[in-house]
N, C-alpha and C positions, 0 to 999 in steps of 0.2 A: 284534071286533066294542068289549066296554069302554074299549078298548086309542086306538079310534079317537077310541069319545068324552067320553075322557080329555081326548083333541086335542083336538077339535073343542067341547068347548065350556069343561073348568076354564080348560086354561091359553087365550084364546082368548079369556074374559075375564079371567083376569087381566091378560090385553098390553092389551085394551080400558080398563081401567079402572087401568091401574100408577102411574099420579098416586094416584091415593085408594089406596092402597095403599100407599103409600111411601109417604106424608104420617102414614096412623092408622101404621106403623111406626115414622114419625119419633117419630109425640109420646105414642107408645107410649112409648119408652123414654126419653122427659122424662122423660112425667112418675114411671118406675120411676128415673130420676137423683135428682131432686128430692125424691125421696120418699128417698130414698137417703143422698141432702146432711139432708136434712131433721134424721133421726134418726142422724149423726154425735154421738156420744158427747161433743165438750167445743160444741157445739152446741146439742145438750141443755142442758148446763150455765150455759152466756150465756141457753138460755132460765128454765133458773133462776132466773135471776137475775134480769133483769130485768122476769121474774112480783115477787120479794119488792121488785124493789123498785118494779115497779109501786102491788103493793095498800098497800108501807110511806106513797109517798105519796094516797096513796087515804085511806089514817085519819090522817096530819095536814090535809090539808083536813080531814074529816065533825071532823074536831075544831074548827079554824076556825072551821068553822062554830055550834058549840053554842055553842061561844067568844063567838061574838056574837050569837050567839038572846039568849044568856045577859043580859051586858052591855048589849042594849035590853030586858028585863026591865026589868034592881035602874035601870039610869040612869030609866026609864018610871018608877018607883015611887018613885026619888028626885025 
């Protein structure tokens, strides 16, 4: 009885939804692969380097902005 129910219900459901099952399996595999690639040690180092470069660039832009404000105040006083 249980075997017939499994064959009739579960396997039939899987056959009807085969496309969805394959799509979910492909999505899971691609997500796992992207996660593993993202956490490669070499890519992690590159991410850190890019982050440091971006942080330095932001600091330079802030310094330029502050100096422009200073120059504006000084020129206004003169």
